mmCIF file as gemmi writes it, N, C-alpha and C atoms, coordinates in Angstrom:
data_model
loop_
_atom_site.group_PDB
_atom_site.id
_atom_site.type_symbol
_atom_site.label_atom_id
_atom_site.label_alt_id
_atom_site.label_comp_id
_atom_site.label_asym_id
_atom_site.label_entity_id
_atom_site.label_seq_id
_atom_site.pdbx_PDB_ins_code
_atom_site.Cartn_x
_atom_site.Cartn_y
_atom_site.Cartn_z
_atom_site.occupancy
_atom_site.B_iso_or_equiv
_atom_site.pdbx_formal_charge
_atom_site.auth_seq_id
_atom_site.auth_asym_id
_atom_site.pdbx_PDB_model_num
ATOM 1 N N . UNK Axp A 1 ? 7.846 -24.319 -5.607 1 0 ? 1 A 1
ATOM 2 C CA . UNK Axp A 1 ? 7.078 -23.175 -6.485 1 0 ? 1 A 1
ATOM 3 C C . UNK Axp A 1 ? 6.059 -22.855 -5.867 1 0 ? 1 A 1
ATOM 4 N N . UNK Axp A 2 ? 4.861 -23.262 -4.783 1 0 ? 2 A 1
ATOM 5 C CA . UNK Axp A 2 ? 4.056 -23.278 -4.638 1 0 ? 2 A 1
ATOM 6 C C . UNK Axp A 2 ? 3.953 -22.153 -3.133 1 0 ? 2 A 1
ATOM 7 N N . UNK Axp A 3 ? 5.891 -22.51 -2.581 1 0 ? 3 A 1
ATOM 8 C CA . UNK Axp A 3 ? 5.983 -21.491 -1.57 1 0 ? 3 A 1
ATOM 9 C C . UNK Axp A 3 ? 6.287 -19.961 -2.099 1 0 ? 3 A 1
ATOM 10 N N . UNK Axp A 4 ? 7.188 -20.141 -2.851 1 0 ? 4 A 1
ATOM 11 C CA . UNK Axp A 4 ? 6.894 -18.624 -3.468 1 0 ? 4 A 1
ATOM 12 C C . UNK Axp A 4 ? 5.445 -17.911 -4.201 1 0 ? 4 A 1
ATOM 13 N N . UNK Axp A 5 ? 4.614 -18.648 -4.585 1 0 ? 5 A 1
ATOM 14 C CA . UNK Axp A 5 ? 3.449 -18.111 -5.11 1 0 ? 5 A 1
ATOM 15 C C . UNK Axp A 5 ? 2.947 -17.23 -3.512 1 0 ? 5 A 1
ATOM 16 N N . UNK Axp A 6 ? 3.095 -18.428 -2.065 1 0 ? 6 A 1
ATOM 17 C CA . UNK Axp A 6 ? 2.504 -18.057 -1.269 1 0 ? 6 A 1
ATOM 18 C C . UNK Axp A 6 ? 3.043 -16.958 -0.448 1 0 ? 6 A 1
ATOM 19 N N . UNK Axp A 7 ? 4.458 -16.695 -0.682 1 0 ? 7 A 1
ATOM 20 C CA . UNK Axp A 7 ? 5.249 -15.983 -0.077 1 0 ? 7 A 1
ATOM 21 C C . UNK Axp A 7 ? 5.123 -14.529 -0.619 1 0 ? 7 A 1
ATOM 22 N N . UNK Axp A 8 ? 4.793 -14.493 -2.505 1 0 ? 8 A 1
ATOM 23 C CA . UNK Axp A 8 ? 4.442 -13.605 -3.118 1 0 ? 8 A 1
ATOM 24 C C . UNK Axp A 8 ? 2.769 -12.401 -2.98 1 0 ? 8 A 1
ATOM 25 N N . UNK Axp A 9 ? 2.099 -13.526 -2.373 1 0 ? 9 A 1
ATOM 26 C CA . UNK Axp A 9 ? 0.754 -13.122 -1.825 1 0 ? 9 A 1
ATOM 27 C C . UNK Axp A 9 ? 0.524 -12.605 -0.416 1 0 ? 9 A 1
ATOM 28 N N . UNK Axp A 10 ? 1.786 -13.401 0.382 1 0 ? 10 A 1
ATOM 29 C CA . UNK Axp A 10 ? 1.862 -12.569 1.826 1 0 ? 10 A 1
ATOM 30 C C . UNK Axp A 10 ? 2.543 -11.394 1.593 1 0 ? 10 A 1
ATOM 31 N N . UNK Axp A 11 ? 3.489 -10.686 0.781 1 0 ? 11 A 1
ATOM 32 C CA . UNK Axp A 11 ? 3.956 -9.533 0.421 1 0 ? 11 A 1
ATOM 33 C C . UNK Axp A 11 ? 2.721 -8.52 0.169 1 0 ? 11 A 1
ATOM 34 N N . UNK Axp A 12 ? 2.019 -9.048 -0.962 1 0 ? 12 A 1
ATOM 35 C CA . UNK Axp A 12 ? 0.853 -8.212 -1.078 1 0 ? 12 A 1
ATOM 36 C C . UNK Axp A 12 ? -0.339 -7.81 -0.35 1 0 ? 12 A 1
ATOM 37 N N . UNK Axp A 13 ? -0.386 -9.087 0.36 1 0 ? 13 A 1
ATOM 38 C CA . UNK Axp A 13 ? -1 -8.659 1.773 1 0 ? 13 A 1
ATOM 39 C C . UNK Axp A 13 ? -0.406 -7.538 2.708 1 0 ? 13 A 1
ATOM 40 N N . UNK Axp A 14 ? 0.278 -7.579 2.851 1 0 ? 14 A 1
ATOM 41 C CA . UNK Axp A 14 ? 1.401 -6.853 4.074 1 0 ? 14 A 1
ATOM 42 C C . UNK Axp A 14 ? 1.205 -5.425 2.925 1 0 ? 14 A 1
ATOM 43 N N . UNK Axp A 15 ? 1.289 -5.58 1.799 1 0 ? 15 A 1
ATOM 44 C CA . UNK Axp A 15 ? 1.909 -4.088 1.371 1 0 ? 15 A 1
ATOM 45 C C . UNK Axp A 15 ? 0.321 -3.732 1.572 1 0 ? 15 A 1
ATOM 46 N N . UNK Axp A 16 ? -0.793 -4.105 1.285 1 0 ? 16 A 1
ATOM 47 C CA . UNK Axp A 16 ? -2.171 -3.775 1.977 1 0 ? 16 A 1
ATOM 48 C C . UNK Axp A 16 ? -2.497 -3.253 2.732 1 0 ? 16 A 1
ATOM 49 N N . UNK Axp A 17 ? -2.068 -4.312 3.841 1 0 ? 17 A 1
ATOM 50 C CA . UNK Axp A 17 ? -2.734 -3.42 4.999 1 0 ? 17 A 1
ATOM 51 C C . UNK Axp A 17 ? -1.81 -2.053 5.514 1 0 ? 17 A 1
ATOM 52 N N . UNK Axp A 18 ? -0.571 -1.961 4.952 1 0 ? 18 A 1
ATOM 53 C CA . UNK Axp A 18 ? 0.26 -0.782 5.163 1 0 ? 18 A 1
ATOM 54 C C . UNK Axp A 18 ? -0.578 0.297 4.636 1 0 ? 18 A 1
ATOM 55 N N . UNK Axp A 19 ? -1.142 0.328 3.825 1 0 ? 19 A 1
ATOM 56 C CA . UNK Axp A 19 ? -1.654 1.201 3.048 1 0 ? 19 A 1
ATOM 57 C C . UNK Axp A 19 ? -2.958 1.511 3.066 1 0 ? 19 A 1
ATOM 58 N N . UNK Axp A 20 ? -3.424 0.347 3.702 1 0 ? 20 A 1
ATOM 59 C CA . UNK Axp A 20 ? -4.788 0.936 4.412 1 0 ? 20 A 1
ATOM 60 C C . UNK Axp A 20 ? -4.802 1.853 6.076 1 0 ? 20 A 1
ATOM 61 N N . UNK Axp A 21 ? -3.88 0.63 6.369 1 0 ? 21 A 1
ATOM 62 C CA . UNK Axp A 21 ? -3.364 2.073 8.037 1 0 ? 21 A 1
ATOM 63 C C . UNK Axp A 21 ? -3.092 3.283 7.439 1 0 ? 21 A 1
ATOM 64 N N . UNK Axp A 22 ? -2.503 3.172 6.269 1 0 ? 22 A 1
ATOM 65 C CA . UNK Axp A 22 ? -1.725 4.747 6.169 1 0 ? 22 A 1
ATOM 66 C C . UNK Axp A 22 ? -2.79 5.865 5.469 1 0 ? 22 A 1
ATOM 67 N N . UNK Axp A 23 ? -3.851 5.228 4.591 1 0 ? 23 A 1
ATOM 68 C CA . UNK Axp A 23 ? -4.948 6.13 4.405 1 0 ? 23 A 1
ATOM 69 C C . UNK Axp A 23 ? -6.046 6.617 5.641 1 0 ? 23 A 1
ATOM 70 N N . UNK Axp A 24 ? -6.053 5.546 6.681 1 0 ? 24 A 1
ATOM 71 C CA . UNK Axp A 24 ? -7.249 5.256 7.584 1 0 ? 24 A 1
ATOM 72 C C . UNK Axp A 24 ? -6.079 6.205 8.634 1 0 ? 24 A 1
ATOM 73 N N . UNK Axp A 25 ? -4.861 6.206 8.675 1 0 ? 25 A 1
ATOM 74 C CA . UNK Axp A 25 ? -4.099 7.315 9.889 1 0 ? 25 A 1
ATOM 75 C C . UNK Axp A 25 ? -4.559 8.371 9.071 1 0 ? 25 A 1
ATOM 76 N N . UNK Axp A 26 ? -3.694 8.656 8.078 1 0 ? 26 A 1
ATOM 77 C CA . UNK Axp A 26 ? -4.048 10.334 7.313 1 0 ? 26 A 1
ATOM 78 C C . UNK Axp A 26 ? -5.63 10.685 7.646 1 0 ? 26 A 1
ATOM 79 N N . UNK Axp A 27 ? -6.367 10.091 7.539 1 0 ? 27 A 1
ATOM 80 C CA . UNK Axp A 27 ? -7.703 10.507 7.988 1 0 ? 27 A 1
ATOM 81 C C . UNK Axp A 27 ? -7.854 10.672 9.431 1 0 ? 27 A 1
ATOM 82 N N . UNK Axp A 28 ? -7.673 10.272 10.633 1 0 ? 28 A 1
ATOM 83 C CA . UNK Axp A 28 ? -7.377 10.426 11.709 1 0 ? 28 A 1
ATOM 84 C C . UNK Axp A 28 ? -6.706 11.533 11.912 1 0 ? 28 A 1
ATOM 85 N N . UNK Axp A 29 ? -5.738 11.643 11.492 1 0 ? 29 A 1
ATOM 86 C CA . UNK Axp A 29 ? -4.685 13.182 11.75 1 0 ? 29 A 1
ATOM 87 C C . UNK Axp A 29 ? -5.696 14.307 11.257 1 0 ? 29 A 1
ATOM 88 N N . UNK Axp A 30 ? -6.142 14.01 10.072 1 0 ? 30 A 1
ATOM 89 C CA . UNK Axp A 30 ? -6.345 15.254 9.455 1 0 ? 30 A 1
ATOM 90 C C . UNK Axp A 30 ? -8.117 15.623 10.126 1 0 ? 30 A 1
ATOM 91 N N . UNK Axp A 31 ? -8.703 15.283 10.607 1 0 ? 31 A 1
ATOM 92 C CA . UNK Axp A 31 ? -9.61 14.902 11.193 1 0 ? 31 A 1
ATOM 93 C C . UNK Axp A 31 ? -9.24 15.423 13.024 1 0 ? 31 A 1
ATOM 94 N N . UNK Axp A 32 ? -8.353 15.847 13.585 1 0 ? 32 A 1
ATOM 95 C CA . UNK Axp A 32 ? -7.77 15.675 14.354 1 0 ? 32 A 1
ATOM 96 C C . UNK Axp A 32 ? -8.029 14.695 15.753 1 0 ? 32 A 1
ATOM 97 N N . UNK Axp A 33 ? -8.187 13.267 15.359 1 0 ? 33 A 1
ATOM 98 C CA . UNK Axp A 33 ? -8.157 12.445 15.962 1 0 ? 33 A 1
ATOM 99 C C . UNK Axp A 33 ? -7.017 11.965 16.806 1 0 ? 33 A 1
ATOM 100 N N . UNK Axp A 34 ? -6.182 11.77 15.727 1 0 ? 34 A 1
ATOM 101 C CA . UNK Axp A 34 ? -4.782 11.578 16.423 1 0 ? 34 A 1
ATOM 102 C C . UNK Axp A 34 ? -3.776 12.906 15.761 1 0 ? 34 A 1
ATOM 103 N N . UNK Axp A 35 ? -3.336 12.916 17.126 1 0 ? 35 A 1
ATOM 104 C CA . UNK Axp A 35 ? -2.014 14.178 17.336 1 0 ? 35 A 1
ATOM 105 C C . UNK Axp A 35 ? -0.476 13.662 16.716 1 0 ? 35 A 1
ATOM 106 N N . UNK Axp A 36 ? 0.006 14.479 15.647 1 0 ? 36 A 1
ATOM 107 C CA . UNK Axp A 36 ? 1.607 13.715 15.434 1 0 ? 36 A 1
ATOM 108 C C . UNK Axp A 36 ? 2.426 14.421 16.527 1 0 ? 36 A 1
ATOM 109 N N . UNK Axp A 37 ? 1.826 15.065 17.747 1 0 ? 37 A 1
ATOM 110 C CA . UNK Axp A 37 ? 2.67 15.012 19.054 1 0 ? 37 A 1
ATOM 111 C C . UNK Axp A 37 ? 3.259 14.14 19.833 1 0 ? 37 A 1
ATOM 112 N N . UNK Axp A 38 ? 2.123 13.311 19.531 1 0 ? 38 A 1
ATOM 113 C CA . UNK Axp A 38 ? 2.2 11.917 20.408 1 0 ? 38 A 1
ATOM 114 C C . UNK Axp A 38 ? 3.528 11.15 19.671 1 0 ? 38 A 1
ATOM 115 N N . UNK Axp A 39 ? 4.032 10.732 20.354 1 0 ? 39 A 1
ATOM 116 C CA . UNK Axp A 39 ? 5.403 9.981 20.032 1 0 ? 39 A 1
ATOM 117 C C . UNK Axp A 39 ? 4.848 8.587 19.34 1 0 ? 39 A 1
ATOM 118 N N . UNK Axp A 40 ? 4.371 7.81 19.91 1 0 ? 40 A 1
ATOM 119 C CA . UNK Axp A 40 ? 4.22 6.666 19.119 1 0 ? 40 A 1
ATOM 120 C C . UNK Axp A 40 ? 3.352 7.097 17.984 1 0 ? 40 A 1
ATOM 121 N N . UNK Axp A 41 ? 2.206 7.921 17.969 1 0 ? 41 A 1
ATOM 122 C CA . UNK Axp A 41 ? 2.129 8.1 16.693 1 0 ? 41 A 1
ATOM 123 C C . UNK Axp A 41 ? 2.908 9.183 15.604 1 0 ? 41 A 1
ATOM 124 N N . UNK Axp A 42 ? 3.641 9.601 15.961 1 0 ? 42 A 1
ATOM 125 C CA . UNK Axp A 42 ? 4.676 10.118 15.05 1 0 ? 42 A 1
ATOM 126 C C . UNK Axp A 42 ? 5.685 9.357 14.577 1 0 ? 42 A 1
ATOM 127 N N . UNK Axp A 43 ? 5.549 8.4 15.329 1 0 ? 43 A 1
ATOM 128 C CA . UNK Axp A 43 ? 6.688 7.429 14.941 1 0 ? 43 A 1
ATOM 129 C C . UNK Axp A 43 ? 6.088 6.347 13.614 1 0 ? 43 A 1
ATOM 130 N N . UNK Axp A 44 ? 4.758 5.864 14.159 1 0 ? 44 A 1
ATOM 131 C CA . UNK Axp A 44 ? 4.128 4.782 13.406 1 0 ? 44 A 1
ATOM 132 C C . UNK Axp A 44 ? 3.995 5.713 11.498 1 0 ? 44 A 1
ATOM 133 N N . UNK Axp A 45 ? 3.301 7.232 12.029 1 0 ? 45 A 1
ATOM 134 C CA . UNK Axp A 45 ? 2.884 8.063 10.511 1 0 ? 45 A 1
ATOM 135 C C . UNK Axp A 45 ? 4.529 8.011 10.074 1 0 ? 45 A 1
ATOM 136 N N . UNK Axp A 46 ? 5.327 8.133 10.136 1 0 ? 46 A 1
ATOM 137 C CA . UNK Axp A 46 ? 7.158 8.483 9.69 1 0 ? 46 A 1
ATOM 138 C C . UNK Axp A 46 ? 7.259 6.818 8.965 1 0 ? 46 A 1
ATOM 139 N N . UNK Axp A 47 ? 7.082 6.151 10.226 1 0 ? 47 A 1
ATOM 140 C CA . UNK Axp A 47 ? 7.3 4.811 9.233 1 0 ? 47 A 1
ATOM 141 C C . UNK Axp A 47 ? 6.614 4.547 7.883 1 0 ? 47 A 1
ATOM 142 N N . UNK Axp A 48 ? 5.177 4.688 8.309 1 0 ? 48 A 1
ATOM 143 C CA . UNK Axp A 48 ? 4.793 4.085 7.287 1 0 ? 48 A 1
ATOM 144 C C . UNK Axp A 48 ? 4.705 4.841 5.699 1 0 ? 48 A 1
ATOM 145 N N . UNK Axp A 49 ? 5.167 6.348 6.178 1 0 ? 49 A 1
ATOM 146 C CA . UNK Axp A 49 ? 5.636 7.446 4.736 1 0 ? 49 A 1
ATOM 147 C C . UNK Axp A 49 ? 6.791 7.094 4.614 1 0 ? 49 A 1
ATOM 148 N N . UNK Axp A 50 ? 7.949 6.887 5.08 1 0 ? 50 A 1
ATOM 149 C CA . UNK Axp A 50 ? 9.174 6.246 4.688 1 0 ? 50 A 1
ATOM 150 C C . UNK Axp A 50 ? 8.987 4.725 3.878 1 0 ? 50 A 1
ATOM 151 N N . UNK Axp A 51 ? 7.969 4.08 4.527 1 0 ? 51 A 1
ATOM 152 C CA . UNK Axp A 51 ? 7.908 3.142 3.159 1 0 ? 51 A 1
ATOM 153 C C . UNK Axp A 51 ? 7.061 2.775 2.371 1 0 ? 51 A 1
ATOM 154 N N . UNK Axp A 52 ? 6.258 3.859 2.27 1 0 ? 52 A 1
ATOM 155 C CA . UNK Axp A 52 ? 5.157 3.877 0.705 1 0 ? 52 A 1
ATOM 156 C C . UNK Axp A 52 ? 5.702 5.244 0.284 1 0 ? 52 A 1
ATOM 157 N N . UNK Axp A 53 ? 6.414 5.669 0.94 1 0 ? 53 A 1
ATOM 158 C CA . UNK Axp A 53 ? 6.491 7.088 -0.372 1 0 ? 53 A 1
ATOM 159 C C . UNK Axp A 53 ? 7.205 6.718 -1.576 1 0 ? 53 A 1
ATOM 160 N N . UNK Axp A 54 ? 7.679 5.568 -1.359 1 0 ? 54 A 1
ATOM 161 C CA . UNK Axp A 54 ? 9.04 5.624 -3.11 1 0 ? 54 A 1
ATOM 162 C C . UNK Axp A 54 ? 8.198 5.156 -3.83 1 0 ? 54 A 1
ATOM 163 N N . UNK Axp A 55 ? 6.669 4.306 -3.067 1 0 ? 55 A 1
ATOM 164 C CA . UNK Axp A 55 ? 5.598 3.744 -4.19 1 0 ? 55 A 1
ATOM 165 C C . UNK Axp A 55 ? 4.911 5.324 -4.39 1 0 ? 55 A 1
ATOM 166 N N . UNK Axp A 56 ? 4.848 5.526 -3.292 1 0 ? 56 A 1
ATOM 167 C CA . UNK Axp A 56 ? 3.484 6.778 -3.462 1 0 ? 56 A 1
ATOM 168 C C . UNK Axp A 56 ? 4.384 7.822 -4.919 1 0 ? 56 A 1
ATOM 169 N N . UNK Axp A 57 ? 5.454 8.154 -4.718 1 0 ? 57 A 1
ATOM 170 C CA . UNK Axp A 57 ? 5.793 9.201 -5.814 1 0 ? 57 A 1
ATOM 171 C C . UNK Axp A 57 ? 6.151 8.74 -7.05 1 0 ? 57 A 1
ATOM 172 N N . UNK Axp A 58 ? 6.38 7.379 -7.286 1 0 ? 58 A 1
ATOM 173 C CA . UNK Axp A 58 ? 6.271 6.856 -8.697 1 0 ? 58 A 1
ATOM 174 C C . UNK Axp A 58 ? 5.043 7.464 -9.002 1 0 ? 58 A 1
ATOM 175 N N . UNK Axp A 59 ? 3.747 7.214 -8.489 1 0 ? 59 A 1
ATOM 176 C CA . UNK Axp A 59 ? 2.691 6.995 -9.353 1 0 ? 59 A 1
ATOM 177 C C . UNK Axp A 59 ? 2.241 8.565 -9.57 1 0 ? 59 A 1
ATOM 178 N N . UNK Axp A 60 ? 2.604 9.34 -7.986 1 0 ? 60 A 1
ATOM 179 C CA . UNK Axp A 60 ? 2.186 10.634 -8.51 1 0 ? 60 A 1
ATOM 180 C C . UNK Axp A 60 ? 2.929 11.334 -9.568 1 0 ? 60 A 1
ATOM 181 N N . UNK Axp A 61 ? 4.202 11.021 -9.78 1 0 ? 61 A 1
ATOM 182 C CA . UNK Axp A 61 ? 4.811 11.599 -10.926 1 0 ? 61 A 1
ATOM 183 C C . UNK Axp A 61 ? 4.034 11.182 -12.607 1 0 ? 61 A 1
ATOM 184 N N . UNK Axp A 62 ? 3.202 10.094 -12.203 1 0 ? 62 A 1
ATOM 185 C CA . UNK Axp A 62 ? 2.61 9.884 -13.642 1 0 ? 62 A 1
ATOM 186 C C . UNK Axp A 62 ? 0.72 10.474 -13.138 1 0 ? 62 A 1
ATOM 187 N N . UNK Axp A 63 ? 0.352 10.417 -12.177 1 0 ? 63 A 1
ATOM 188 C CA . UNK Axp A 63 ? -0.99 10.859 -12.282 1 0 ? 63 A 1
ATOM 189 C C . UNK Axp A 63 ? -0.807 12.495 -12.53 1 0 ? 63 A 1
ATOM 190 N N . UNK Axp A 64 ? -2.242 13.05 -13.3 1 0 ? 64 A 1
ATOM 191 C CA . UNK Axp A 64 ? -2.059 14.624 -13.026 1 0 ? 64 A 1
ATOM 192 C C . UNK Axp A 64 ? -2.384 15.34 -11.976 1 0 ? 64 A 1
ATOM 193 N N . UNK Axp A 65 ? -2.314 16.049 -12.108 1 0 ? 65 A 1
ATOM 194 C CA . UNK Axp A 65 ? -2.468 17.147 -10.429 1 0 ? 65 A 1
ATOM 195 C C . UNK Axp A 65 ? -4.499 16.798 -10.521 1 0 ? 65 A 1
ATOM 196 N N . UNK Axp A 66 ? -4.669 16.575 -9.301 1 0 ? 66 A 1
ATOM 197 C CA . UNK Axp A 66 ? -6.144 16.907 -8.953 1 0 ? 66 A 1
ATOM 198 C C . UNK Axp A 66 ? -6.652 17.733 -7.781 1 0 ? 66 A 1
ATOM 199 N N . UNK Axp A 67 ? -5.914 18.91 -7.049 1 0 ? 67 A 1
ATOM 200 C CA . UNK Axp A 67 ? -6.161 19.67 -6.926 1 0 ? 67 A 1
ATOM 201 C C . UNK Axp A 67 ? -6.136 19.244 -5.214 1 0 ? 67 A 1
ATOM 202 N N . UNK Axp A 68 ? -5.893 19.119 -4.485 1 0 ? 68 A 1
ATOM 203 C CA . UNK Axp A 68 ? -5.287 18.293 -3.32 1 0 ? 68 A 1
ATOM 204 C C . UNK Axp A 68 ? -5.937 16.945 -3.068 1 0 ? 68 A 1
ATOM 205 N N . UNK Axp A 69 ? -6.221 16.381 -3.984 1 0 ? 69 A 1
ATOM 206 C CA . UNK Axp A 69 ? -6.561 14.903 -3.898 1 0 ? 69 A 1
ATOM 207 C C . UNK Axp A 69 ? -5.515 14.058 -3.994 1 0 ? 69 A 1
ATOM 208 N N . UNK Axp A 70 ? -5.001 13.218 -3.17 1 0 ? 70 A 1
ATOM 209 C CA . UNK Axp A 70 ? -4.173 12.065 -3.475 1 0 ? 70 A 1
ATOM 210 C C . UNK Axp A 70 ? -4.591 10.917 -3.874 1 0 ? 70 A 1
ATOM 211 N N . UNK Axp A 71 ? -4.673 10.27 -5.018 1 0 ? 71 A 1
ATOM 212 C CA . UNK Axp A 71 ? -4.989 9.412 -6.022 1 0 ? 71 A 1
ATOM 213 C C . UNK Axp A 71 ? -3.587 8.105 -5.915 1 0 ? 71 A 1
ATOM 214 N N . UNK Axp A 72 ? -2.798 8.297 -5.246 1 0 ? 72 A 1
ATOM 215 C CA . UNK Axp A 72 ? -1.876 7.179 -5.328 1 0 ? 72 A 1
ATOM 216 C C . UNK Axp A 72 ? -1.863 6.296 -4.456 1 0 ? 72 A 1
ATOM 217 N N . UNK Axp A 73 ? -2.548 6.693 -2.941 1 0 ? 73 A 1
ATOM 218 C CA . UNK Axp A 73 ? -3.075 5.239 -2.634 1 0 ? 73 A 1
ATOM 219 C C . UNK Axp A 73 ? -4.536 4.287 -3.097 1 0 ? 73 A 1
ATOM 220 N N . UNK Axp A 74 ? -4.723 4.785 -3.684 1 0 ? 74 A 1
ATOM 221 C CA . UNK Axp A 74 ? -6.047 4.077 -4.773 1 0 ? 74 A 1
ATOM 222 C C . UNK Axp A 74 ? -5.621 3.633 -5.602 1 0 ? 74 A 1
ATOM 223 N N . UNK Axp A 75 ? -4.796 4.217 -6.71 1 0 ? 75 A 1
ATOM 224 C CA . UNK Axp A 75 ? -3.904 3.233 -7.797 1 0 ? 75 A 1
ATOM 225 C C . UNK Axp A 75 ? -3 1.995 -7.447 1 0 ? 75 A 1
ATOM 226 N N . UNK Axp A 76 ? -2.52 2.638 -6.209 1 0 ? 76 A 1
ATOM 227 C CA . UNK Axp A 76 ? -1.469 1.578 -5.49 1 0 ? 76 A 1
ATOM 228 C C . UNK Axp A 76 ? -2.479 -0.009 -5.292 1 0 ? 76 A 1
ATOM 229 N N . UNK Axp A 77 ? -3.28 0.593 -4.49 1 0 ? 77 A 1
ATOM 230 C CA . UNK Axp A 77 ? -4.31 -0.619 -3.853 1 0 ? 77 A 1
ATOM 231 C C . UNK Axp A 77 ? -4.764 -1.402 -5.441 1 0 ? 77 A 1
ATOM 232 N N . UNK Axp A 78 ? -5.237 -0.788 -6.156 1 0 ? 78 A 1
ATOM 233 C CA . UNK Axp A 78 ? -5.848 -1.21 -7.873 1 0 ? 78 A 1
ATOM 234 C C . UNK Axp A 78 ? -4.789 -2.438 -8.056 1 0 ? 78 A 1
ATOM 235 N N . UNK Axp A 79 ? -3.173 -1.869 -8.413 1 0 ? 79 A 1
ATOM 236 C CA . UNK Axp A 79 ? -2.789 -2.243 -9.02 1 0 ? 79 A 1
ATOM 237 C C . UNK Axp A 79 ? -2.418 -3.526 -7.97 1 0 ? 79 A 1
ATOM 238 N N . UNK Axp A 80 ? -2.071 -3.438 -6.645 1 0 ? 80 A 1
ATOM 239 C CA . UNK Axp A 80 ? -2.183 -4.775 -5.934 1 0 ? 80 A 1
ATOM 240 C C . UNK Axp A 80 ? -3.271 -5.681 -5.993 1 0 ? 80 A 1
ATOM 241 N N . UNK Axp A 81 ? -4.404 -5.447 -6.112 1 0 ? 81 A 1
ATOM 242 C CA . UNK Axp A 81 ? -5.738 -6.298 -6.622 1 0 ? 81 A 1
ATOM 243 C C . UNK Axp A 81 ? -5.293 -6.511 -7.833 1 0 ? 81 A 1
ATOM 244 N N . UNK Axp A 82 ? -4.673 -6.159 -8.387 1 0 ? 82 A 1
ATOM 245 C CA . UNK Axp A 82 ? -4.722 -6.589 -10.493 1 0 ? 82 A 1
ATOM 246 C C . UNK Axp A 82 ? -3.597 -7.547 -10.11 1 0 ? 82 A 1
ATOM 247 N N . UNK Axp A 83 ? -2.454 -7.19 -9.442 1 0 ? 83 A 1
ATOM 248 C CA . UNK Axp A 83 ? -1.417 -8.511 -9.247 1 0 ? 83 A 1
ATOM 249 C C . UNK Axp A 83 ? -1.78 -9.922 -8.417 1 0 ? 83 A 1
ATOM 250 N N . UNK Axp A 84 ? -2.299 -9.633 -7.342 1 0 ? 84 A 1
ATOM 251 C CA . UNK Axp A 84 ? -3.356 -10.59 -6.871 1 0 ? 84 A 1
ATOM 252 C C . UNK Axp A 84 ? -4.097 -11.444 -7.833 1 0 ? 84 A 1
ATOM 253 N N . UNK Axp A 85 ? -5.032 -11.131 -8.635 1 0 ? 85 A 1
ATOM 254 C CA . UNK Axp A 85 ? -5.376 -11.691 -9.57 1 0 ? 85 A 1
ATOM 255 C C . UNK Axp A 85 ? -4.763 -11.977 -10.927 1 0 ? 85 A 1
ATOM 256 N N . UNK Axp A 86 ? -3.76 -11.816 -11.393 1 0 ? 86 A 1
ATOM 257 C CA . UNK Axp A 86 ? -2.602 -12.15 -12.487 1 0 ? 86 A 1
ATOM 258 C C . UNK Axp A 86 ? -1.913 -13.265 -11.782 1 0 ? 86 A 1
ATOM 259 N N . UNK Axp A 87 ? -2.028 -13.584 -10.174 1 0 ? 87 A 1
ATOM 260 C CA . UNK Axp A 87 ? -0.832 -14.359 -9.725 1 0 ? 87 A 1
ATOM 261 C C . UNK Axp A 87 ? -1.832 -15.979 -9.146 1 0 ? 87 A 1
ATOM 262 N N . UNK Axp A 88 ? -3.119 -15.366 -9.077 1 0 ? 88 A 1
ATOM 263 C CA . UNK Axp A 88 ? -4.166 -16.431 -8.63 1 0 ? 88 A 1
ATOM 264 C C . UNK Axp A 88 ? -4.316 -17.087 -9.911 1 0 ? 88 A 1
ATOM 265 N N . UNK Axp A 89 ? -4.733 -16.474 -11.271 1 0 ? 89 A 1
ATOM 266 C CA . UNK Axp A 89 ? -5.125 -17.047 -12.313 1 0 ? 89 A 1
ATOM 267 C C . UNK Axp A 89 ? -3.646 -17.793 -13.135 1 0 ? 89 A 1
ATOM 268 N N . UNK Axp A 90 ? -2.887 -17.705 -12.809 1 0 ? 90 A 1
ATOM 269 C CA . UNK Axp A 90 ? -1.52 -18.257 -12.836 1 0 ? 90 A 1
ATOM 270 C C . UNK Axp A 90 ? -0.856 -19.114 -12.059 1 0 ? 90 A 1
ATOM 271 N N . UNK Axp A 91 ? -1.372 -19.49 -10.884 1 0 ? 91 A 1
ATOM 272 C CA . UNK Axp A 91 ? -1.494 -20.135 -9.947 1 0 ? 91 A 1
ATOM 273 C C . UNK Axp A 91 ? -0.882 -21.786 -10.238 1 0 ? 91 A 1
ATOM 274 N N . UNK Axp A 92 ? -1.4 -22.089 -11.438 1 0 ? 92 A 1
ATOM 275 C CA . UNK Axp A 92 ? -0.843 -23.07 -12.115 1 0 ? 92 A 1
ATOM 276 C C . UNK Axp A 92 ? 0.626 -23.386 -12.57 1 0 ? 92 A 1
ATOM 277 N N . UNK Axp A 93 ? 1.046 -22.225 -12.918 1 0 ? 93 A 1
ATOM 278 C CA . UNK Axp A 93 ? 2.474 -22.273 -12.836 1 0 ? 93 A 1
ATOM 279 C C . UNK Axp A 93 ? 3.578 -22.379 -11.563 1 0 ? 93 A 1
ATOM 280 N N . UNK Axp A 94 ? 3.343 -22.045 -11.058 1 0 ? 94 A 1
ATOM 281 C CA . UNK Axp A 94 ? 3.51 -21.872 -9.551 1 0 ? 94 A 1
ATOM 282 C C . UNK Axp A 94 ? 3.86 -23.642 -8.799 1 0 ? 94 A 1
ATOM 283 N N . UNK Axp A 95 ? 2.605 -24.147 -9.259 1 0 ? 95 A 1
ATOM 284 C CA . UNK Axp A 95 ? 2.545 -25.669 -9.038 1 0 ? 95 A 1
ATOM 285 C C . UNK Axp A 95 ? 3.091 -26.693 -9.549 1 0 ? 95 A 1
ATOM 286 N N . UNK Axp A 96 ? 3.436 -26.365 -10.588 1 0 ? 96 A 1
ATOM 287 C CA . UNK Axp A 96 ? 4.287 -27.209 -11.809 1 0 ? 96 A 1
ATOM 288 C C . UNK Axp A 96 ? 5.734 -28.016 -11.158 1 0 ? 96 A 1
ATOM 289 N N . UNK Axp A 97 ? 6.488 -28.853 -11.988 1 0 ? 97 A 1
ATOM 290 C CA . UNK Axp A 97 ? 7.573 -29.266 -10.945 1 0 ? 97 A 1
ATOM 291 C C . UNK Axp A 97 ? 8.455 -29.103 -12.393 1 0 ? 97 A 1
């Protein structure tokens, strides 16, 4: 069961990294540091959007409209952090035989 705990924590770490990369990339695109006309940038951006949009769309349907501010990544990061805390506090369950 310890391996299940480690796999869950790894998955949460990977999702955390993808969200941070998506947020930073969106800032760089909006400040015109990155250009979506570059094939590699466009592929990475589309890939991150395809991975994260199903998560974001569910959160956006619950959140009120904020006038152009997207809080879905922030809410997702807080939820992932809360899941990590819950898993860490209940790690003993994963180590029992």
